[in-house]
N, C-alpha and C positions, 0 to 999 in steps of 0.2 A: 504493500500500499504506500509505503514511504517513497519507493521508486516512482510509482505512478504520480504521487504528489509532486515530486521533484520535476518529472517530465512535463506535467501540466503547467507547473510554475514557469519552467523554461520556455514552453510554447507561448505562454501569456507574455513573458518578457520580450520574446522575439516579435510577437504580434504588435506589442506597444512600440518597440523600436522601429518596426517597419512603418507603422502609422506616423510616427514622428519624423521619419526620414522621407517618406514619399508623399504623404497627404498634403503638406503645404504647397508643393509644386503642382500636384494634380488640381487642387482647389484654385490656385491662381490661374492656371491655364484655362480653366473654365470661365474665369471672370474677366481677365484682361486679354482681349482678343484683337488680333489684326485680321481683317476680313479677307485678305488675299486677293482682292480685286485689283485689276491693273491700274498702275499709276502713269501719269503723263511723263513723257521724256523731258528731262530738265535741260533747258538751254544753257549754252556756255555763258551767256550773259547773266542768267539767273544765278548760276553757280559762282561766278566771279563776284557778283554783288553780295550774295549771301555770305561769302567768306569774309566780307568787310563789315558785316552787321554786328550790332550789340543786341543779342537775342535774349528776351526775358519771357519766361513762362510763369504765370501767376498761380498755377495749381497742378500739383501732382501728388498722388497718394502712395508713393513707393514705400514709405515707412511702415505701412500696414502689413507688408508681406515679409516672409522669412527668407530673405536672400541678401547677400552682401552687395550693396549698391556700387562698390568699387570694382566688382568683377563683371565682365561681359556675360550677360545672361541670355538663355535661349527662350525666355518667356517674359511676359510683361512688356512695358514700353520704355522704362527709364533705367539707366545705370550710368555710372560716370563715363565709361568709354563711349556710350551712345550720346551722352550729353556733349562730349568733346567732338564727336563726329558731326553732330548737328550744329556746332558752333554756338552752343548755348552759353551765355555769359552769366545768367542767374536763373536758378530754379527755385520756386517756392514749394516747399514740401509740407503737405498738410498732415495733421494728426487726426485720423478717423478713430473714434472711440466707441461708437454705438450705431448700429443700423437695425431697423425692425425686420422681423421675419416677414417673408412674402413682400419685401420692399417694393413699393409701387409709387407712381408719381402723383396719385390722387388722394389717398386716404390712409394714413398710418398713425397708430397710437405708439406710446412710448413703453408699452407693457412687455415687449419682447426684445431680444438682442442677439443678433447673429455673431457679434464680434467676440463674445465670451468664449464660445466653443473654438473659434479660430485662435485666440491667444493661448488656449490650453493645448491645442493640437500643435501649435508652434513652439511649445515649451517655453513660453515667456515667463518672467519672474512671477511668483505666486501673488505678489502684491498687485499685479495688473489684472488678476482674475475677477476681482470684485470692485475695483475702483476705476472709474473713468478718468479721474485726475491722474492717477498713477500710470495709466496707459499713455497719456500725453507726455508725462515726465519720462517714461521709458523711450518714447519716440525721440524726444529731445536728446536723451543719452545716446541713442543709436546714431543720430546725426552728428553729434559731437565726436563720437568715436570714429565715425567714417572720415570726418575731416582730419582728425589727428593721424589716422593711418594712411591718408591719401598721398603723402609726399608732396604736399602743396597743390595737389590737383583739385581739392574741394575746400573752399573757404567759407566759413560761417560769416554771415552778415547780420549784425544786430544793431547797428547804429549808422549814422551818416558818415562817420569817419571810416568805418570798415567798408561801407559802400564806395566811398571815394577812392580808397586804397585798391579795391577790386577793379574799379574802372581804370585807374592808372596802370595797374599791372596788365590788364587786358590790352590797353592802348600800347603798352610797351612791346607786346608781342614776344619775340625771342631774345630781346636784349636782357641785360642784367640790371634792373633798376637799383637806385640808391635808396636806402631807407629800410622799410620793414623787412625783416629777415626771411619771411615766408613768401616773398614775391616770387613770381614765376621765374624759372631759369630756362636756358635753352633745352635742357633735358626734360623738364616738366611740361613745357608748353604753356598755353594760356590756362589760367585757373578757371574753375566754375564756381560761382557764388551759390550759397545755399542758405535760404531763410526759412524759419519754422513758422507754420500757421496751424490753426486748429479749425476743424470742420464742425461747428456747433458748440456753443458754450454751455451745454449740459455737463461738460467736464468740470465746471466750477462746483458741481455737486451741491448747489444751493447756497454757496458761500461766496459773496461778491469779493471778499478779500483774497480769494484764490486767484483773482486776476494778477495780483502781485507775485504769486507763486509761479504762474505761467510766464510772466514777464522775466522773472529771474531764471527760468529755464530756457529762455531764448525766443519765446513766442513773440512775434512782431506783427502778426495779422490774425484776425479771428472772424470766422463766420458766426453770426448770432445764432442761427439754427441750422439743422441738417434735415433729416427726413421725417421729423415729428416735432410737434409743439413742445417747447420746454419752459423752464421757469422765467425765461427772459422775453420770449415772443412766440408768435405763431409761425409755423412753417408753411411753405407753399404746398407741402405734401401732408400736412397734419390734419387733424379732425376739426378743430375750431378755426384755424387759420386766422387768428386774431392779430392785434398789433403788439406794441411793446408793453410789457408790464412795468411796474415801478422799478423792479430789479433790472430790467432791460434798459430803461432810460438811464439809470445810474451807471450801468456798465458802459453805455455809449459815451457818457461824459468822462468817465474815468479812463477809458481806452484812449480818447483823444488827448487827455492831459498827459498820460504816460508815454505816448508815442507808439501805440498799437493800432494798426490800420483796421478800419471797420469794413467787413466784407458782407454784402447783402445777398450773395448767392444762397439760394434755398429759402430765403425769407418769404413769408406771405406778402401779398401785395399791400396789405395794410401796414405790415411791419416796414416794408420798403418806403412807403410814403412817410411814415413817422420818423424813420431814421434820417431820410433826406431833409425833412423839415427842420430837424434840430441839429444837423451836422454843421460843425465849424471848420472841418478839415476835409480833404478829399476822401471820398468813399469809393470803394471798388466793388464791382461784381466780378469775382475772380474767375468764374467759369460758368458759361451758360450760353444762351442764345437770345434772339429777338423775335417777338411774336409776329412781326410783319412778314418775315421770311420763313418762320417756322413756328406756327401756333403751338402753344404748350403752356401748362400751368406755371412752370417756373421760368419761362422766358420773359424778358422785359418788354413792357409796352413802350410806345413812343414817348408817352409822358414820363415814364420812369427813366428812359434814356436821357431825356432832357434834364431830369432831376439829377442824375449822376454827373452829367456834364457841368451842371451849375455849381456843383461842389468842387470842380476841378479834378474829378476822379476819372476812372477808366472802366471800360467794359471788356472783360476777357472773354473772347469768343471760343467756344468749345468745339471739339472735333468729332463728336459722336452723333448718332442720328437724332436723338431728341433735342439736341442743341442746334444742329444745322440742317435737319431734315435730309441727311445724307452724310457720307463719309469722304466724298471726293474733295480734293483741295478747292475746287470751284464752289462747292456748297459752303465751305467755310468763308471764302472770300465774298460770297453773296451776302452773308450776314454782316461782314465787316463793311461792305459798300453801303449798306443801308444806314449803319451807324454814322459813317463818314458823311453821307449825303444829308442826314438829318441834323446832326449836331457838330460835325467837323471831324477831321482826321485825328485831332489831338486826343480823342477820347476812346480810341480803338486799341485793343491789346490782345495778347495771346493768353488763353486759359484752357489748356488742353484737357484737363482731367485725366491725363495719362495715369495708368495703374489704379484708376478709380472704379473698377468693375464696369468698364465701357468697351465697346467695340469701335475700333478706328481703322482707317485705311493704311496708316503708317505709324512708325514709332518716332522717338525724339531724334534719332540719328538722321531722319529724312525730312527735317524741317525746311530744307531748301524747297520742298514741294509747295509750301505756302508762298515763299518768295517768288517762285516760278509762276504760280497762279495769279499773284498780284500783278506781276509784269504783264502776263497775258491779258489781264483785265484792264490794263492801261494806267495803273498807278505809277506815279513819279517816283524817282529814287528817294527823294526826301520823304514822301508819304510812306514808302516801304520801311525806311529806317525808323520812322516814328512808330508805326504799328508793331513792328517786330521787336521793339524793346525800349526805345527812347521815351515813349509816353509812360510806360510803367516805371522807368527809372525816375522820371519827374515826380510821380506820385509817391514813390518810396522816399525820395529826398524830403518831400514836404510832410510826409506822415510819420517818419521815424523819429523826428526831433521832438523830445518832450516839451510840453508847453510850460511857460513860466507861470 
């Protein structure tokens, strides 16, 4: 009997080991998909221009998944080698801490959570199994460790000084700049900036003072809601879909004072209106679409686009079907063109939602496809530079500085 017990125990251990080894990759391959449809041929003009751009993506969910972002992966959309291949200057990495079971765009409660099982299967620290705040802190630790291990390939950006240093190092190219010791060298090439965001402030766990904890962990952008209503506001995908609560209004004011950029992606339309009415600093919609070119509950109306522009913010256009009503580069550019024609080119940005359980046509190594599509659509070089990153940098410079 004892032998049988030992054998059964060994089989259980092997089964658990196999689950921990293979399940994370299987799950991610089911969620972060490249559709395999043909892509346009990139012109030499587009490639030459893209190689000179400062590219900023306002939203990627890579930290959710169990893989080393420093290594080239055969799944998902983002890792450091692919960021470098796509000439990305700065990637905003979001912390996803909770999503509802049977997640949909129309109607979700906060009573269930898909992420708990995922963090267990990924063998994350036990403290993350029951605490949403600890999940974000763990994501921040992962990002810091990746930057430390990257050999100057990945740089954390937490304030305007670090942002300026990143821009200087990128402009320097393969020279050896004077000053900060972790500047790019000829061996390392251009560095990629990394900034931490959160997708929904339910990770405050009901305590507004946890904003300070998030800030100390490096969080510099935060979405008010995600796929369900929370203590701060209604979600576009929630049940009540209401506006800001008292806690939500206090959070908006405190975030602006401390230098944490407000993200209205996933907010209910009432929440969007109330945030825009009280904002004193630029507001972003980090990833999404526009209703005129792609009707949908979370895509922004023309009035909301005007409201974001009035704050000096930007609208990050996403690459997946519910954002752009297609995955082709031309679908993405169609949404960008509407924003440009309505409120001006200064308010258009990139918001891929790569690694966010979405299906796209390409990954971050192929961002030249957007440059190519913009050229094909007749955009000028200055307009393309603005959309691909300079607009986002302007907003980051304005939003990261704490208010007196």
